[in-house]
N, CA, C and O atoms as a GROMACS GRO file, in nm:
protein
  288
    1MET      N    1   0.085  -0.118   0.000
    1MET     CA    2   0.000   0.000   0.000
    1MET      C    3   0.089   0.123   0.000
    1MET      O    4   0.188   0.130   0.073
    2ASN      N    5   0.052   0.218  -0.082
    2ASN     CA    6   0.131   0.340  -0.093
    2ASN      C    7   0.048   0.456  -0.038
    2ASN      O    8  -0.058   0.488  -0.092
    3LEU      N    9   0.094   0.517   0.067
    3LEU     CA   10   0.022   0.625   0.134
    3LEU      C   11   0.093   0.756   0.106
    3LEU      O   12   0.210   0.773   0.140
    4GLN      N   13   0.022   0.850   0.042
    4GLN     CA   14   0.083   0.978   0.009
    4GLN      C   15   0.001   1.092   0.068
    4GLN      O   16  -0.121   1.096   0.054
    5ILE      N   17   0.069   1.183   0.134
    5ILE     CA   18   0.008   1.303   0.189
    5ILE      C   19   0.084   1.422   0.132
    5ILE      O   20   0.206   1.430   0.147
    6LYS      N   21   0.012   1.513   0.067
    6LYS     CA   22   0.079   1.630   0.008
    6LYS      C   23   0.057   1.751   0.096
    6LYS      O   24  -0.050   1.770   0.155
    7ARG      N   25   0.159   1.832   0.103
    7ARG     CA   26   0.153   1.952   0.187
    7ARG      C   27   0.062   2.058   0.123
    7ARG      O   28   0.074   2.089   0.005
    8LYS      N   29  -0.028   2.110   0.203
    8LYS     CA   30  -0.118   2.216   0.156
    8LYS      C   31  -0.046   2.350   0.162
    8LYS      O   32   0.058   2.363   0.227
    9ASP      N   33  -0.102   2.450   0.094
    9ASP     CA   34  -0.042   2.583   0.097
    9ASP      C   35  -0.040   2.637   0.240
    9ASP      O   36  -0.140   2.629   0.312
   10LYS      N   37   0.072   2.692   0.279
   10LYS     CA   38   0.090   2.755   0.411
   10LYS      C   39   0.060   2.660   0.527
   10LYS      O   40   0.017   2.705   0.633
   11GLU      N   41   0.082   2.531   0.508
   11GLU     CA   42   0.059   2.434   0.616
   11GLU      C   43   0.190   2.412   0.692
   11GLU      O   44   0.296   2.397   0.632
   12SER      N   45   0.180   2.411   0.823
   12SER     CA   46   0.302   2.392   0.903
   12SER      C   47   0.345   2.245   0.897
   12SER      O   48   0.267   2.156   0.862
   13VAL      N   49   0.470   2.222   0.931
   13VAL     CA   50   0.525   2.086   0.929
   13VAL      C   51   0.455   2.000   1.034
   13VAL      O   52   0.426   1.882   1.009
   14GLN      N   53   0.426   2.057   1.150
   14GLN     CA   54   0.358   1.982   1.256
   14GLN      C   55   0.219   1.936   1.209
   14GLN      O   56   0.178   1.824   1.236
   15SER      N   57   0.149   2.024   1.138
   15SER     CA   58   0.017   1.990   1.087
   15SER      C   59   0.026   1.879   0.983
   15SER      O   60  -0.058   1.789   0.979
   16LEU      N   61   0.128   1.887   0.898
   16LEU     CA   62   0.149   1.784   0.797
   16LEU      C   63   0.178   1.649   0.861
   16LEU      O   64   0.124   1.546   0.820
   17ILE      N   65   0.263   1.649   0.961
   17ILE     CA   66   0.297   1.525   1.032
   17ILE      C   67   0.173   1.468   1.100
   17ILE      O   68   0.151   1.347   1.100
   18ARG      N   69   0.093   1.556   1.159
   18ARG     CA   70  -0.030   1.512   1.226
   18ARG      C   71  -0.126   1.447   1.125
   18ARG      O   72  -0.183   1.342   1.153
   19ARG      N   73  -0.144   1.510   1.009
   19ARG     CA   74  -0.232   1.452   0.907
   19ARG      C   75  -0.179   1.319   0.857
   19ARG      O   76  -0.255   1.225   0.835
   20PHE      N   77  -0.047   1.310   0.840
   20PHE     CA   78   0.014   1.185   0.795
   20PHE      C   79  -0.007   1.075   0.900
   20PHE      O   80  -0.043   0.962   0.865
   21SER      N   81   0.015   1.108   1.026
   21SER     CA   82  -0.003   1.010   1.133
   21SER      C   83  -0.146   0.958   1.138
   21SER      O   84  -0.169   0.838   1.154
   22GLN      N   85  -0.241   1.047   1.123
   22GLN     CA   86  -0.382   1.006   1.123
   22GLN      C   87  -0.413   0.917   1.004
   22GLN      O   88  -0.487   0.820   1.018
   23ALA      N   89  -0.358   0.949   0.888
   23ALA     CA   90  -0.381   0.869   0.768
   23ALA      C   91  -0.324   0.728   0.786
   23ALA      O   92  -0.385   0.630   0.744
   24VAL      N   93  -0.206   0.720   0.846
   24VAL     CA   94  -0.144   0.589   0.871
   24VAL      C   95  -0.231   0.509   0.967
   24VAL      O   96  -0.252   0.389   0.946
   25GLN      N   97  -0.283   0.573   1.071
   25GLN     CA   98  -0.368   0.504   1.168
   25GLN      C   99  -0.495   0.451   1.101
   25GLN      O  100  -0.534   0.337   1.123
   26ARG      N  101  -0.558   0.536   1.019
   26ARG     CA  102  -0.682   0.498   0.952
   26ARG      C  103  -0.661   0.387   0.850
   26ARG      O  104  -0.750   0.304   0.830
   27SER      N  105  -0.544   0.383   0.787
   27SER     CA  106  -0.519   0.284   0.682
   27SER      C  107  -0.498   0.144   0.738
   27SER      O  108  -0.518   0.045   0.667
   28GLY      N  109  -0.458   0.133   0.866
   28GLY     CA  110  -0.437   0.002   0.928
   28GLY      C  111  -0.300  -0.057   0.899
   28GLY      O  112  -0.277  -0.175   0.926
   29VAL      N  113  -0.208   0.022   0.845
   29VAL     CA  114  -0.075  -0.028   0.812
   29VAL      C  115  -0.002  -0.073   0.938
   29VAL      O  116   0.058  -0.180   0.940
   30LEU      N  117  -0.006   0.007   1.042
   30LEU     CA  118   0.064  -0.028   1.166
   30LEU      C  119   0.005  -0.152   1.230
   30LEU      O  120   0.078  -0.235   1.284
   31LEU      N  121  -0.127  -0.166   1.224
   31LEU     CA  122  -0.193  -0.282   1.283
   31LEU      C  123  -0.146  -0.410   1.214
   31LEU      O  124  -0.113  -0.508   1.281
   32ARG      N  125  -0.141  -0.408   1.081
   32ARG     CA  126  -0.095  -0.526   1.007
   32ARG      C  127   0.052  -0.555   1.037
   32ARG      O  128   0.090  -0.671   1.050
   33ALA      N  129   0.134  -0.451   1.048
   33ALA     CA  130   0.277  -0.471   1.077
   33ALA      C  131   0.296  -0.533   1.214
   33ALA      O  132   0.379  -0.622   1.231
   34ARG      N  133   0.218  -0.488   1.312
   34ARG     CA  134   0.229  -0.545   1.447
   34ARG      C  135   0.183  -0.689   1.451
   34ARG      O  136   0.241  -0.772   1.521
   35LYS      N  137   0.077  -0.721   1.375
   35LYS     CA  138   0.029  -0.860   1.371
   35LYS      C  139   0.133  -0.951   1.308
   35LYS      O  140   0.153  -1.063   1.355
   36ASN      N  141   0.198  -0.904   1.203
   36ASN     CA  142   0.298  -0.986   1.135
   36ASN      C  143   0.428  -0.997   1.212
   36ASN      O  144   0.506  -1.090   1.189
   37ARG      N  145   0.453  -0.904   1.302
   37ARG     CA  146   0.580  -0.903   1.373
   37ARG      C  147   0.600  -1.029   1.457
   37ARG      O  148   0.709  -1.087   1.459
   38PHE      N  149   0.495  -1.072   1.526
   38PHE     CA  150   0.507  -1.189   1.613
   38PHE      C  151   0.422  -1.305   1.562
   38PHE      O  152   0.370  -1.384   1.640
   39ARG      N  153   0.410  -1.314   1.430
   39ARG     CA  154   0.329  -1.419   1.369
   39ARG      C  155   0.392  -1.555   1.396
   39ARG      O  156   0.514  -1.572   1.384
   40ASN      N  157   0.308  -1.650   1.431
   40ASN     CA  158   0.357  -1.786   1.456
   40ASN      C  159   0.362  -1.862   1.325
   40ASN      O  160   0.263  -1.868   1.252
   41ARG      N  161   0.476  -1.921   1.297
   41ARG     CA  162   0.487  -2.003   1.177
   41ARG      C  163   0.424  -2.138   1.205
   41ARG      O  164   0.423  -2.186   1.318
   42GLU      N  165   0.371  -2.200   1.101
   42GLU     CA  166   0.314  -2.334   1.117
   42GLU      C  167   0.427  -2.435   1.128
   42GLU      O  168   0.527  -2.426   1.057
   43LYS      N  169   0.408  -2.531   1.218
   43LYS     CA  170   0.508  -2.635   1.235
   43LYS      C  171   0.489  -2.741   1.127
   43LYS      O  172   0.379  -2.762   1.077
   44SER      N  173   0.599  -2.806   1.091
   44SER     CA  174   0.590  -2.914   0.994
   44SER      C  175   0.518  -3.032   1.059
   44SER      O  176   0.505  -3.037   1.182
   45ARG      N  177   0.472  -3.125   0.978
   45ARG     CA  178   0.400  -3.242   1.031
   45ARG      C  179   0.487  -3.320   1.130
   45ARG      O  180   0.438  -3.366   1.234
   46GLU      N  181   0.615  -3.333   1.098
   46GLU     CA  182   0.704  -3.408   1.186
   46GLU      C  183   0.718  -3.338   1.321
   46GLU      O  184   0.716  -3.404   1.425
   47MET      N  185   0.730  -3.207   1.319
   47MET     CA  186   0.742  -3.132   1.445
   47MET      C  187   0.613  -3.141   1.526
   47MET      O  188   0.617  -3.148   1.648
   48GLN      N  189   0.498  -3.141   1.458
   48GLN     CA  190   0.370  -3.156   1.527
   48GLN      C  191   0.362  -3.292   1.595
   48GLN      O  192   0.315  -3.302   1.709
   49LYS      N  193   0.406  -3.397   1.525
   49LYS     CA  194   0.404  -3.531   1.582
   49LYS      C  195   0.497  -3.541   1.703
   49LYS      O  196   0.461  -3.598   1.805
   50ARG      N  197   0.617  -3.484   1.690
   50ARG     CA  198   0.711  -3.486   1.802
   50ARG      C  199   0.654  -3.415   1.924
   50ARG      O  200   0.667  -3.463   2.037
   51ALA      N  201   0.591  -3.300   1.901
   51ALA     CA  202   0.533  -3.224   2.011
   51ALA      C  203   0.420  -3.304   2.077
   51ALA      O  204   0.407  -3.305   2.200
   52ALA      N  205   0.339  -3.372   1.996
   52ALA     CA  206   0.229  -3.452   2.050
   52ALA      C  207   0.283  -3.568   2.133
   52ALA      O  208   0.230  -3.598   2.240
   53LEU      N  209   0.387  -3.633   2.084
   53LEU     CA  210   0.446  -3.745   2.158
   53LEU      C  211   0.506  -3.697   2.290
   53LEU      O  212   0.493  -3.763   2.393
   54LEU      N  213   0.572  -3.582   2.288
   54LEU     CA  214   0.631  -3.527   2.408
   54LEU      C  215   0.523  -3.492   2.511
   54LEU      O  216   0.539  -3.520   2.630
   55ARG      N  217   0.412  -3.432   2.465
   55ARG     CA  218   0.300  -3.402   2.555
   55ARG      C  219   0.245  -3.529   2.617
   55ARG      O  220   0.216  -3.533   2.737
   56GLU      N  221   0.232  -3.633   2.536
   56GLU     CA  222   0.178  -3.760   2.585
   56GLU      C  223   0.272  -3.822   2.690
   56GLU      O  224   0.226  -3.872   2.792
   57GLU      N  225   0.403  -3.818   2.664
   57GLU     CA  226   0.500  -3.871   2.760
   57GLU      C  227   0.493  -3.794   2.892
   57GLU      O  228   0.494  -3.855   2.999
   58LYS      N  229   0.486  -3.662   2.884
   58LYS     CA  230   0.479  -3.581   3.005
   58LYS      C  231   0.351  -3.610   3.083
   58LYS      O  232   0.352  -3.615   3.206
   59ARG      N  233   0.240  -3.628   3.011
   59ARG     CA  234   0.112  -3.657   3.077
   59ARG      C  235   0.119  -3.791   3.150
   59ARG      O  236   0.074  -3.802   3.264
   60LYS      N  237   0.177  -3.892   3.085
   60LYS     CA  238   0.189  -4.024   3.148
   60LYS      C  239   0.280  -4.017   3.271
   60LYS      O  240   0.249  -4.078   3.374
   61GLU      N  241   0.390  -3.945   3.261
   61GLU     CA  242   0.482  -3.930   3.376
   61GLU      C  243   0.412  -3.859   3.491
   61GLU      O  244   0.430  -3.895   3.607
   62TYR      N  245   0.332  -3.757   3.459
   62TYR     CA  246   0.257  -3.684   3.562
   62TYR      C  247   0.157  -3.777   3.630
   62TYR      O  248   0.144  -3.776   3.753
   63GLU      N  249   0.087  -3.857   3.551
   63GLU     CA  250  -0.011  -3.951   3.608
   63GLU      C  251   0.060  -4.053   3.698
   63GLU      O  252   0.008  -4.089   3.804
   64ARG      N  253   0.178  -4.101   3.655
   64ARG     CA  254   0.253  -4.199   3.735
   64ARG      C  255   0.294  -4.138   3.868
   64ARG      O  256   0.279  -4.201   3.973
   65LEU      N  257   0.347  -4.012   3.865
   65LEU     CA  258   0.386  -3.946   3.989
   65LEU      C  259   0.266  -3.916   4.078
   65LEU      O  260   0.276  -3.919   4.201
   66LYS      N  261   0.154  -3.889   4.016
   66LYS     CA  262   0.032  -3.862   4.092
   66LYS      C  263  -0.014  -3.987   4.169
   66LYS      O  264  -0.057  -3.978   4.283
   67LYS      N  265  -0.002  -4.104   4.103
   67LYS     CA  266  -0.040  -4.230   4.169
   67LYS      C  267   0.055  -4.262   4.283
   67LYS      O  268   0.014  -4.320   4.384
   68LEU      N  269   0.181  -4.225   4.269
   68LEU     CA  270   0.278  -4.250   4.376
   68LEU      C  271   0.265  -4.149   4.490
   68LEU      O  272   0.326  -4.167   4.595
   69GLY      N  273   0.187  -4.046   4.469
   69GLY     CA  274   0.166  -3.947   4.572
   69GLY      C  275   0.275  -3.840   4.580
   69GLY      O  276   0.286  -3.769   4.680
   70LYS      N  277   0.354  -3.829   4.476
   70LYS     CA  278   0.461  -3.730   4.475
   70LYS      C  279   0.415  -3.595   4.418
   70LYS      O  280   0.486  -3.495   4.429
   71VAL      N  281   0.297  -3.594   4.357
   71VAL     CA  282   0.240  -3.473   4.301
   71VAL      C  283   0.096  -3.460   4.350
   71VAL      O  284   0.022  -3.559   4.352
   72LYS      N  285   0.057  -3.340   4.389
   72LYS     CA  286  -0.081  -3.323   4.434
   72LYS      C  287  -0.176  -3.312   4.320
   72LYS      O  288  -0.296  -3.297   4.340
   0.00000   0.00000   0.00000
């Protein structure tokens, strides 16, 4: 997206900056940039499987410790 703000006759620099800032806010450019900044990448199928297996192992270990009375 290309955002252009042209200076009006006898307009101060502060006023121009203010109009530009408002235009940027209204356009949603900053919102999209912030969303993309910390975007989570999708994991590969293999990584998803590894994560699932690790969760399952941890759950089983927790259940085992719970039965032994070592975890509340």
